[in-house]
mmCIF file of the N, C-alpha and C atoms, coordinates in Angstrom:
data_MODEL
# 
_entry.id   MODEL 
# 
loop_
_atom_site.group_PDB 
_atom_site.id 
_atom_site.type_symbol 
_atom_site.label_atom_id 
_atom_site.label_alt_id 
_atom_site.label_comp_id 
_atom_site.label_asym_id 
_atom_site.label_entity_id 
_atom_site.label_seq_id 
_atom_site.pdbx_PDB_ins_code 
_atom_site.Cartn_x 
_atom_site.Cartn_y 
_atom_site.Cartn_z 
_atom_site.occupancy 
_atom_site.B_iso_or_equiv 
_atom_site.pdbx_formal_charge 
_atom_site.auth_seq_id 
_atom_site.auth_comp_id 
_atom_site.auth_asym_id 
_atom_site.auth_atom_id 
_atom_site.pdbx_PDB_model_num 
ATOM 1   N N  . MET A 1 1  ? 96.973  78.024 -77.162 1.00 0.00 ? 1  MET A N  1 
ATOM 2   C CA . MET A 1 1  ? 96.074  77.948 -77.773 1.00 0.00 ? 1  MET A CA 1 
ATOM 3   C C  . MET A 1 1  ? 95.204  78.899 -77.016 1.00 0.00 ? 1  MET A C  1 
ATOM 4   N N  . LYS A 1 2  ? 93.893  79.827 -77.603 1.00 0.00 ? 2  LYS A N  1 
ATOM 5   C CA . LYS A 1 2  ? 92.954  80.373 -77.031 1.00 0.00 ? 2  LYS A CA 1 
ATOM 6   C C  . LYS A 1 2  ? 91.811  79.519 -76.066 1.00 0.00 ? 2  LYS A C  1 
ATOM 7   N N  . ILE A 1 3  ? 91.427  79.860 -75.124 1.00 0.00 ? 3  ILE A N  1 
ATOM 8   C CA . ILE A 1 3  ? 91.040  78.771 -74.415 1.00 0.00 ? 3  ILE A CA 1 
ATOM 9   C C  . ILE A 1 3  ? 89.336  80.306 -73.329 1.00 0.00 ? 3  ILE A C  1 
ATOM 10  N N  . THR A 1 4  ? 88.626  79.675 -73.570 1.00 0.00 ? 4  THR A N  1 
ATOM 11  C CA . THR A 1 4  ? 87.368  80.225 -73.487 1.00 0.00 ? 4  THR A CA 1 
ATOM 12  C C  . THR A 1 4  ? 86.226  79.218 -72.168 1.00 0.00 ? 4  THR A C  1 
ATOM 13  N N  . ARG A 1 5  ? 86.601  80.386 -71.002 1.00 0.00 ? 5  ARG A N  1 
ATOM 14  C CA . ARG A 1 5  ? 85.806  79.515 -69.404 1.00 0.00 ? 5  ARG A CA 1 
ATOM 15  C C  . ARG A 1 5  ? 85.403  81.070 -68.815 1.00 0.00 ? 5  ARG A C  1 
ATOM 16  N N  . LYS A 1 6  ? 83.551  80.399 -68.135 1.00 0.00 ? 6  LYS A N  1 
ATOM 17  C CA . LYS A 1 6  ? 83.593  80.738 -66.992 1.00 0.00 ? 6  LYS A CA 1 
ATOM 18  C C  . LYS A 1 6  ? 83.307  80.833 -65.891 1.00 0.00 ? 6  LYS A C  1 
ATOM 19  N N  . SER A 1 7  ? 84.380  81.564 -64.610 1.00 0.00 ? 7  SER A N  1 
ATOM 20  C CA . SER A 1 7  ? 84.853  81.363 -63.523 1.00 0.00 ? 7  SER A CA 1 
ATOM 21  C C  . SER A 1 7  ? 83.122  81.008 -62.576 1.00 0.00 ? 7  SER A C  1 
ATOM 22  N N  . ARG A 1 8  ? 83.662  79.414 -62.482 1.00 0.00 ? 8  ARG A N  1 
ATOM 23  C CA . ARG A 1 8  ? 82.692  79.022 -61.539 1.00 0.00 ? 8  ARG A CA 1 
ATOM 24  C C  . ARG A 1 8  ? 82.691  80.259 -60.297 1.00 0.00 ? 8  ARG A C  1 
ATOM 25  N N  . LEU A 1 9  ? 83.697  81.004 -60.409 1.00 0.00 ? 9  LEU A N  1 
ATOM 26  C CA . LEU A 1 9  ? 83.694  82.509 -58.727 1.00 0.00 ? 9  LEU A CA 1 
ATOM 27  C C  . LEU A 1 9  ? 82.258  82.875 -58.713 1.00 0.00 ? 9  LEU A C  1 
ATOM 28  N N  . THR A 1 10 ? 82.787  83.565 -60.246 1.00 0.00 ? 10 THR A N  1 
ATOM 29  C CA . THR A 1 10 ? 82.758  85.182 -60.329 1.00 0.00 ? 10 THR A CA 1 
ATOM 30  C C  . THR A 1 10 ? 81.019  85.170 -61.367 1.00 0.00 ? 10 THR A C  1 
ATOM 31  N N  . GLY A 1 11 ? 81.011  84.511 -62.849 1.00 0.00 ? 11 GLY A N  1 
ATOM 32  C CA . GLY A 1 11 ? 80.346  84.274 -63.500 1.00 0.00 ? 11 GLY A CA 1 
ATOM 33  C C  . GLY A 1 11 ? 81.069  85.069 -64.780 1.00 0.00 ? 11 GLY A C  1 
ATOM 34  N N  . ILE A 1 12 ? 82.668  85.427 -64.270 1.00 0.00 ? 12 ILE A N  1 
ATOM 35  C CA . ILE A 1 12 ? 83.200  86.427 -66.294 1.00 0.00 ? 12 ILE A CA 1 
ATOM 36  C C  . ILE A 1 12 ? 84.099  85.748 -66.448 1.00 0.00 ? 12 ILE A C  1 
ATOM 37  N N  . VAL A 1 13 ? 83.325  86.021 -67.588 1.00 0.00 ? 13 VAL A N  1 
ATOM 38  C CA . VAL A 1 13 ? 84.373  84.944 -68.723 1.00 0.00 ? 13 VAL A CA 1 
ATOM 39  C C  . VAL A 1 13 ? 85.326  85.441 -69.389 1.00 0.00 ? 13 VAL A C  1 
ATOM 40  N N  . ARG A 1 14 ? 86.005  84.664 -69.599 1.00 0.00 ? 14 ARG A N  1 
ATOM 41  C CA . ARG A 1 14 ? 88.033  84.463 -69.868 1.00 0.00 ? 14 ARG A CA 1 
ATOM 42  C C  . ARG A 1 14 ? 87.822  84.233 -70.313 1.00 0.00 ? 14 ARG A C  1 
ATOM 43  N N  . THR A 1 15 ? 88.965  84.788 -71.589 1.00 0.00 ? 15 THR A N  1 
ATOM 44  C CA . THR A 1 15 ? 89.891  84.074 -72.605 1.00 0.00 ? 15 THR A CA 1 
ATOM 45  C C  . THR A 1 15 ? 91.824  83.938 -72.548 1.00 0.00 ? 15 THR A C  1 
ATOM 46  N N  . LEU A 1 16 ? 92.280  83.084 -71.834 1.00 0.00 ? 16 LEU A N  1 
ATOM 47  C CA . LEU A 1 16 ? 93.132  82.733 -71.739 1.00 0.00 ? 16 LEU A CA 1 
ATOM 48  C C  . LEU A 1 16 ? 93.901  82.104 -73.243 1.00 0.00 ? 16 LEU A C  1 
ATOM 49  N N  . GLU A 1 17 ? 95.342  82.735 -73.116 1.00 0.00 ? 17 GLU A N  1 
ATOM 50  C CA . GLU A 1 17 ? 95.976  81.749 -74.071 1.00 0.00 ? 17 GLU A CA 1 
ATOM 51  C C  . GLU A 1 17 ? 96.733  80.687 -73.913 1.00 0.00 ? 17 GLU A C  1 
ATOM 52  N N  . ILE A 1 18 ? 96.546  80.007 -73.052 1.00 0.00 ? 18 ILE A N  1 
ATOM 53  C CA . ILE A 1 18 ? 97.514  78.265 -72.440 1.00 0.00 ? 18 ILE A CA 1 
ATOM 54  C C  . ILE A 1 18 ? 98.270  77.695 -73.604 1.00 0.00 ? 18 ILE A C  1 
ATOM 55  N N  . PRO A 1 19 ? 99.276  76.886 -72.710 1.00 0.00 ? 19 PRO A N  1 
ATOM 56  C CA . PRO A 1 19 ? 100.219 76.279 -73.585 1.00 0.00 ? 19 PRO A CA 1 
ATOM 57  C C  . PRO A 1 19 ? 99.728  74.603 -73.524 1.00 0.00 ? 19 PRO A C  1 
ATOM 58  N N  . CYS A 1 20 ? 99.112  74.927 -74.494 1.00 0.00 ? 20 CYS A N  1 
ATOM 59  C CA . CYS A 1 20 ? 97.957  73.455 -74.756 1.00 0.00 ? 20 CYS A CA 1 
ATOM 60  C C  . CYS A 1 20 ? 98.317  72.624 -75.931 1.00 0.00 ? 20 CYS A C  1 
ATOM 61  N N  . THR A 1 21 ? 97.763  70.922 -76.784 1.00 0.00 ? 21 THR A N  1 
ATOM 62  C CA . THR A 1 21 ? 97.743  71.683 -77.575 1.00 0.00 ? 21 THR A CA 1 
ATOM 63  C C  . THR A 1 21 ? 95.877  70.913 -77.734 1.00 0.00 ? 21 THR A C  1 
ATOM 64  N N  . PRO A 1 22 ? 95.248  70.844 -78.915 1.00 0.00 ? 22 PRO A N  1 
ATOM 65  C CA . PRO A 1 22 ? 94.456  70.598 -78.841 1.00 0.00 ? 22 PRO A CA 1 
ATOM 66  C C  . PRO A 1 22 ? 93.517  68.805 -78.754 1.00 0.00 ? 22 PRO A C  1 
ATOM 67  N N  . GLU A 1 23 ? 94.777  67.988 -79.186 1.00 0.00 ? 23 GLU A N  1 
ATOM 68  C CA . GLU A 1 23 ? 94.837  67.102 -78.894 1.00 0.00 ? 23 GLU A CA 1 
ATOM 69  C C  . GLU A 1 23 ? 95.087  66.380 -77.102 1.00 0.00 ? 23 GLU A C  1 
ATOM 70  N N  . GLN A 1 24 ? 95.557  67.508 -76.319 1.00 0.00 ? 24 GLN A N  1 
ATOM 71  C CA . GLN A 1 24 ? 95.655  67.315 -74.919 1.00 0.00 ? 24 GLN A CA 1 
ATOM 72  C C  . GLN A 1 24 ? 94.406  67.973 -74.034 1.00 0.00 ? 24 GLN A C  1 
ATOM 73  N N  . LEU A 1 25 ? 94.100  69.151 -74.899 1.00 0.00 ? 25 LEU A N  1 
ATOM 74  C CA . LEU A 1 25 ? 92.336  69.156 -74.794 1.00 0.00 ? 25 LEU A CA 1 
ATOM 75  C C  . LEU A 1 25 ? 91.325  68.030 -74.978 1.00 0.00 ? 25 LEU A C  1 
ATOM 76  N N  . ALA A 1 26 ? 91.636  67.350 -75.771 1.00 0.00 ? 26 ALA A N  1 
ATOM 77  C CA . ALA A 1 26 ? 90.641  66.420 -76.464 1.00 0.00 ? 26 ALA A CA 1 
ATOM 78  C C  . ALA A 1 26 ? 91.002  64.905 -74.996 1.00 0.00 ? 26 ALA A C  1 
ATOM 79  N N  . ASP A 1 27 ? 92.746  65.130 -74.581 1.00 0.00 ? 27 ASP A N  1 
ATOM 80  C CA . ASP A 1 27 ? 92.089  63.626 -74.218 1.00 0.00 ? 27 ASP A CA 1 
ATOM 81  C C  . ASP A 1 27 ? 91.511  64.107 -72.698 1.00 0.00 ? 27 ASP A C  1 
ATOM 82  N N  . TRP A 1 28 ? 92.123  65.571 -72.066 1.00 0.00 ? 28 TRP A N  1 
ATOM 83  C CA . TRP A 1 28 ? 90.641  65.582 -70.612 1.00 0.00 ? 28 TRP A CA 1 
ATOM 84  C C  . TRP A 1 28 ? 89.773  65.265 -70.926 1.00 0.00 ? 28 TRP A C  1 
ATOM 85  N N  . GLU A 1 29 ? 89.297  66.130 -72.053 1.00 0.00 ? 29 GLU A N  1 
ATOM 86  C CA . GLU A 1 29 ? 87.974  65.852 -72.213 1.00 0.00 ? 29 GLU A CA 1 
ATOM 87  C C  . GLU A 1 29 ? 87.607  64.507 -72.301 1.00 0.00 ? 29 GLU A C  1 
ATOM 88  N N  . ASN A 1 30 ? 87.671  63.496 -72.951 1.00 0.00 ? 30 ASN A N  1 
ATOM 89  C CA . ASN A 1 30 ? 87.835  62.457 -72.485 1.00 0.00 ? 30 ASN A CA 1 
ATOM 90  C C  . ASN A 1 30 ? 88.308  61.506 -71.906 1.00 0.00 ? 30 ASN A C  1 
ATOM 91  N N  . GLY A 1 31 ? 88.345  62.484 -70.596 1.00 0.00 ? 31 GLY A N  1 
ATOM 92  C CA . GLY A 1 31 ? 88.312  61.755 -69.668 1.00 0.00 ? 31 GLY A CA 1 
ATOM 93  C C  . GLY A 1 31 ? 89.326  61.272 -68.480 1.00 0.00 ? 31 GLY A C  1 
ATOM 94  N N  . THR A 1 32 ? 90.619  61.441 -70.048 1.00 0.00 ? 32 THR A N  1 
ATOM 95  C CA . THR A 1 32 ? 92.670  61.310 -68.883 1.00 0.00 ? 32 THR A CA 1 
ATOM 96  C C  . THR A 1 32 ? 92.677  62.215 -68.176 1.00 0.00 ? 32 THR A C  1 
ATOM 97  N N  . TYR A 1 33 ? 93.007  62.194 -66.826 1.00 0.00 ? 33 TYR A N  1 
ATOM 98  C CA . TYR A 1 33 ? 92.685  63.193 -66.316 1.00 0.00 ? 33 TYR A CA 1 
ATOM 99  C C  . TYR A 1 33 ? 93.611  64.973 -66.105 1.00 0.00 ? 33 TYR A C  1 
ATOM 100 N N  . ILE A 1 34 ? 93.431  65.484 -65.682 1.00 0.00 ? 34 ILE A N  1 
ATOM 101 C CA . ILE A 1 34 ? 94.129  66.799 -67.109 1.00 0.00 ? 34 ILE A CA 1 
ATOM 102 C C  . ILE A 1 34 ? 95.632  67.068 -66.121 1.00 0.00 ? 34 ILE A C  1 
ATOM 103 N N  . GLN A 1 35 ? 96.133  66.149 -64.961 1.00 0.00 ? 35 GLN A N  1 
ATOM 104 C CA . GLN A 1 35 ? 97.405  66.332 -65.008 1.00 0.00 ? 35 GLN A CA 1 
ATOM 105 C C  . GLN A 1 35 ? 98.361  66.286 -65.959 1.00 0.00 ? 35 GLN A C  1 
ATOM 106 N N  . ASN A 1 36 ? 97.587  64.291 -66.214 1.00 0.00 ? 36 ASN A N  1 
ATOM 107 C CA . ASN A 1 36 ? 98.414  63.837 -67.035 1.00 0.00 ? 36 ASN A CA 1 
ATOM 108 C C  . ASN A 1 36 ? 98.455  64.150 -68.793 1.00 0.00 ? 36 ASN A C  1 
ATOM 109 N N  . ALA A 1 37 ? 96.999  64.982 -69.184 1.00 0.00 ? 37 ALA A N  1 
ATOM 110 C CA . ALA A 1 37 ? 97.100  64.722 -70.622 1.00 0.00 ? 37 ALA A CA 1 
ATOM 111 C C  . ALA A 1 37 ? 97.646  65.928 -70.441 1.00 0.00 ? 37 ALA A C  1 
ATOM 112 N N  . MET A 1 38 ? 98.257  67.067 -69.370 1.00 0.00 ? 38 MET A N  1 
ATOM 113 C CA . MET A 1 38 ? 99.035  68.278 -70.105 1.00 0.00 ? 38 MET A CA 1 
ATOM 114 C C  . MET A 1 38 ? 100.400 68.606 -68.208 1.00 0.00 ? 38 MET A C  1 
ATOM 115 N N  . PRO A 1 39 ? 100.932 67.678 -68.401 1.00 0.00 ? 39 PRO A N  1 
ATOM 116 C CA . PRO A 1 39 ? 101.980 67.209 -66.978 1.00 0.00 ? 39 PRO A CA 1 
ATOM 117 C C  . PRO A 1 39 ? 102.380 69.511 -67.692 1.00 0.00 ? 39 PRO A C  1 
ATOM 118 N N  . ASN A 1 40 ? 102.620 69.547 -69.106 1.00 0.00 ? 40 ASN A N  1 
ATOM 119 C CA . ASN A 1 40 ? 103.854 70.445 -68.997 1.00 0.00 ? 40 ASN A CA 1 
ATOM 120 C C  . ASN A 1 40 ? 102.836 72.203 -68.556 1.00 0.00 ? 40 ASN A C  1 
ATOM 121 N N  . LEU A 1 41 ? 101.439 71.727 -67.736 1.00 0.00 ? 41 LEU A N  1 
ATOM 122 C CA . LEU A 1 41 ? 100.919 73.200 -67.741 1.00 0.00 ? 41 LEU A CA 1 
ATOM 123 C C  . LEU A 1 41 ? 100.876 73.638 -66.500 1.00 0.00 ? 41 LEU A C  1 
ATOM 124 N N  . SER A 1 42 ? 101.093 74.789 -65.762 1.00 0.00 ? 42 SER A N  1 
ATOM 125 C CA . SER A 1 42 ? 101.435 75.214 -63.949 1.00 0.00 ? 42 SER A CA 1 
ATOM 126 C C  . SER A 1 42 ? 99.841  74.577 -63.903 1.00 0.00 ? 42 SER A C  1 
ATOM 127 N N  . ALA A 1 43 ? 99.544  74.554 -62.430 1.00 0.00 ? 43 ALA A N  1 
ATOM 128 C CA . ALA A 1 43 ? 98.769  74.394 -61.559 1.00 0.00 ? 43 ALA A CA 1 
ATOM 129 C C  . ALA A 1 43 ? 97.445  75.030 -61.778 1.00 0.00 ? 43 ALA A C  1 
ATOM 130 N N  . ALA A 1 44 ? 97.810  76.529 -62.041 1.00 0.00 ? 44 ALA A N  1 
ATOM 131 C CA . ALA A 1 44 ? 97.097  77.885 -62.773 1.00 0.00 ? 44 ALA A CA 1 
ATOM 132 C C  . ALA A 1 44 ? 95.834  77.344 -63.848 1.00 0.00 ? 44 ALA A C  1 
ATOM 133 N N  . ASP A 1 45 ? 97.307  76.937 -64.724 1.00 0.00 ? 45 ASP A N  1 
ATOM 134 C CA . ASP A 1 45 ? 96.760  77.047 -65.945 1.00 0.00 ? 45 ASP A CA 1 
ATOM 135 C C  . ASP A 1 45 ? 95.638  75.872 -66.366 1.00 0.00 ? 45 ASP A C  1 
ATOM 136 N N  . ARG A 1 46 ? 96.197  74.653 -65.385 1.00 0.00 ? 46 ARG A N  1 
ATOM 137 C CA . ARG A 1 46 ? 94.901  73.474 -65.134 1.00 0.00 ? 46 ARG A CA 1 
ATOM 138 C C  . ARG A 1 46 ? 93.727  74.310 -64.577 1.00 0.00 ? 46 ARG A C  1 
ATOM 139 N N  . GLU A 1 47 ? 93.634  74.965 -63.897 1.00 0.00 ? 47 GLU A N  1 
ATOM 140 C CA . GLU A 1 47 ? 92.143  75.451 -63.252 1.00 0.00 ? 47 GLU A CA 1 
ATOM 141 C C  . GLU A 1 47 ? 91.494  75.806 -63.782 1.00 0.00 ? 47 GLU A C  1 
ATOM 142 N N  . PHE A 1 48 ? 92.461  76.931 -64.160 1.00 0.00 ? 48 PHE A N  1 
ATOM 143 C CA . PHE A 1 48 ? 91.316  77.506 -65.693 1.00 0.00 ? 48 PHE A CA 1 
ATOM 144 C C  . PHE A 1 48 ? 90.994  77.103 -65.997 1.00 0.00 ? 48 PHE A C  1 
ATOM 145 N N  . ILE A 1 49 ? 91.401  76.169 -66.930 1.00 0.00 ? 49 ILE A N  1 
ATOM 146 C CA . ILE A 1 49 ? 91.299  75.343 -68.491 1.00 0.00 ? 49 ILE A CA 1 
ATOM 147 C C  . ILE A 1 49 ? 89.472  74.535 -67.033 1.00 0.00 ? 49 ILE A C  1 
ATOM 148 N N  . MET A 1 50 ? 89.418  73.858 -66.149 1.00 0.00 ? 50 MET A N  1 
ATOM 149 C CA . MET A 1 50 ? 88.657  73.441 -65.217 1.00 0.00 ? 50 MET A CA 1 
ATOM 150 C C  . MET A 1 50 ? 87.906  73.749 -64.670 1.00 0.00 ? 50 MET A C  1 
ATOM 151 N N  . THR A 1 51 ? 87.575  75.313 -64.107 1.00 0.00 ? 51 THR A N  1 
ATOM 152 C CA . THR A 1 51 ? 86.994  75.766 -63.240 1.00 0.00 ? 51 THR A CA 1 
ATOM 153 C C  . THR A 1 51 ? 86.912  77.334 -64.000 1.00 0.00 ? 51 THR A C  1 
ATOM 154 N N  . GLY A 1 52 ? 87.114  78.136 -64.955 1.00 0.00 ? 52 GLY A N  1 
ATOM 155 C CA . GLY A 1 52 ? 87.384  79.460 -65.462 1.00 0.00 ? 52 GLY A CA 1 
ATOM 156 C C  . GLY A 1 52 ? 88.298  80.666 -64.239 1.00 0.00 ? 52 GLY A C  1 
ATOM 157 N N  . ILE A 1 53 ? 88.421  79.785 -62.825 1.00 0.00 ? 53 ILE A N  1 
ATOM 158 C CA . ILE A 1 53 ? 88.626  80.493 -62.184 1.00 0.00 ? 53 ILE A CA 1 
ATOM 159 C C  . ILE A 1 53 ? 90.749  80.763 -62.117 1.00 0.00 ? 53 ILE A C  1 
ATOM 160 N N  . ASN A 1 54 ? 91.179  82.168 -62.149 1.00 0.00 ? 54 ASN A N  1 
ATOM 161 C CA . ASN A 1 54 ? 91.675  82.421 -62.513 1.00 0.00 ? 54 ASN A CA 1 
ATOM 162 C C  . ASN A 1 54 ? 92.384  82.162 -60.812 1.00 0.00 ? 54 ASN A C  1 
ATOM 163 N N  . GLN A 1 55 ? 93.826  82.769 -61.412 1.00 0.00 ? 55 GLN A N  1 
ATOM 164 C CA . GLN A 1 55 ? 95.356  82.710 -59.688 1.00 0.00 ? 55 GLN A CA 1 
ATOM 165 C C  . GLN A 1 55 ? 94.385  84.266 -59.257 1.00 0.00 ? 55 GLN A C  1 
ATOM 166 N N  . ASP A 1 56 ? 93.897  85.612 -59.704 1.00 0.00 ? 56 ASP A N  1 
ATOM 167 C CA . ASP A 1 56 ? 94.140  86.545 -59.643 1.00 0.00 ? 56 ASP A CA 1 
ATOM 168 C C  . ASP A 1 56 ? 92.137  86.605 -58.716 1.00 0.00 ? 56 ASP A C  1 
ATOM 169 N N  . GLU A 1 57 ? 91.711  85.827 -58.797 1.00 0.00 ? 57 GLU A N  1 
ATOM 170 C CA . GLU A 1 57 ? 90.351  85.318 -58.191 1.00 0.00 ? 57 GLU A CA 1 
ATOM 171 C C  . GLU A 1 57 ? 91.049  84.494 -57.349 1.00 0.00 ? 57 GLU A C  1 
ATOM 172 N N  . TRP A 1 58 ? 91.913  83.469 -57.777 1.00 0.00 ? 58 TRP A N  1 
ATOM 173 C CA . TRP A 1 58 ? 91.366  82.732 -55.827 1.00 0.00 ? 58 TRP A CA 1 
ATOM 174 C C  . TRP A 1 58 ? 92.816  83.056 -54.791 1.00 0.00 ? 58 TRP A C  1 
ATOM 175 N N  . ASP A 1 59 ? 93.423  84.541 -55.401 1.00 0.00 ? 59 ASP A N  1 
ATOM 176 C CA . ASP A 1 59 ? 93.747  84.704 -54.895 1.00 0.00 ? 59 ASP A CA 1 
ATOM 177 C C  . ASP A 1 59 ? 93.416  86.321 -53.163 1.00 0.00 ? 59 ASP A C  1 
ATOM 178 N N  . LYS A 1 60 ? 92.512  86.923 -54.643 1.00 0.00 ? 60 LYS A N  1 
ATOM 179 C CA . LYS A 1 60 ? 90.976  87.730 -53.739 1.00 0.00 ? 60 LYS A CA 1 
ATOM 180 C C  . LYS A 1 60 ? 90.500  86.874 -52.733 1.00 0.00 ? 60 LYS A C  1 
ATOM 181 N N  . MET A 1 61 ? 89.800  85.133 -53.368 1.00 0.00 ? 61 MET A N  1 
ATOM 182 C CA . MET A 1 61 ? 89.147  85.008 -52.278 1.00 0.00 ? 61 MET A CA 1 
ATOM 183 C C  . MET A 1 61 ? 89.726  84.218 -50.625 1.00 0.00 ? 61 MET A C  1 
ATOM 184 N N  . ILE A 1 62 ? 90.784  84.032 -50.953 1.00 0.00 ? 62 ILE A N  1 
ATOM 185 C CA . ILE A 1 62 ? 91.838  83.292 -49.457 1.00 0.00 ? 62 ILE A CA 1 
ATOM 186 C C  . ILE A 1 62 ? 92.021  84.980 -48.807 1.00 0.00 ? 62 ILE A C  1 
ATOM 187 N N  . ALA A 1 63 ? 92.503  85.598 -49.970 1.00 0.00 ? 63 ALA A N  1 
ATOM 188 C CA . ALA A 1 63 ? 92.037  87.565 -49.263 1.00 0.00 ? 63 ALA A CA 1 
ATOM 189 C C  . ALA A 1 63 ? 91.340  87.899 -47.973 1.00 0.00 ? 63 ALA A C  1 
ATOM 190 N N  . SER A 1 64 ? 90.094  87.721 -48.958 1.00 0.00 ? 64 SER A N  1 
ATOM 191 C CA . SER A 1 64 ? 89.334  87.995 -48.283 1.00 0.00 ? 64 SER A CA 1 
ATOM 192 C C  . SER A 1 64 ? 88.060  86.855 -47.378 1.00 0.00 ? 64 SER A C  1 
ATOM 193 N N  . GLY A 1 65 ? 89.303  85.575 -47.021 1.00 0.00 ? 65 GLY A N  1 
ATOM 194 C CA . GLY A 1 65 ? 88.287  84.355 -46.192 1.00 0.00 ? 65 GLY A CA 1 
ATOM 195 C C  . GLY A 1 65 ? 86.699  83.783 -46.778 1.00 0.00 ? 65 GLY A C  1 
ATOM 196 N N  . GLU A 1 66 ? 87.136  84.167 -47.503 1.00 0.00 ? 66 GLU A N  1 
ATOM 197 C CA . GLU A 1 66 ? 85.170  83.878 -48.124 1.00 0.00 ? 66 GLU A CA 1 
ATOM 198 C C  . GLU A 1 66 ? 86.344  82.478 -48.159 1.00 0.00 ? 66 GLU A C  1 
ATOM 199 N N  . ASP A 1 67 ? 84.795  81.173 -48.479 1.00 0.00 ? 67 ASP A N  1 
ATOM 200 C CA . ASP A 1 67 ? 84.942  80.154 -48.061 1.00 0.00 ? 67 ASP A CA 1 
ATOM 201 C C  . ASP A 1 67 ? 83.609  79.570 -50.246 1.00 0.00 ? 67 ASP A C  1 
ATOM 202 N N  . GLU A 1 68 ? 83.495  80.750 -50.177 1.00 0.00 ? 68 GLU A N  1 
ATOM 203 C CA . GLU A 1 68 ? 82.680  80.567 -51.474 1.00 0.00 ? 68 GLU A CA 1 
ATOM 204 C C  . GLU A 1 68 ? 83.068  81.405 -52.960 1.00 0.00 ? 68 GLU A C  1 
# 
């Protein structure tokens, strides 16, 4: 399913194809912990859904030593 999010780090809006169902997304939106609602997803995919931050942004932030 295509999910669009705005990165909390950069403000960039991205759409990724995430292997989850609308029901799983609704479960999370209604309060189920994301790891319980979508146990099949990678940590990177779950992070994107929650914050809009993709793996590349995390890698760049860590490499640069930034805290924010």
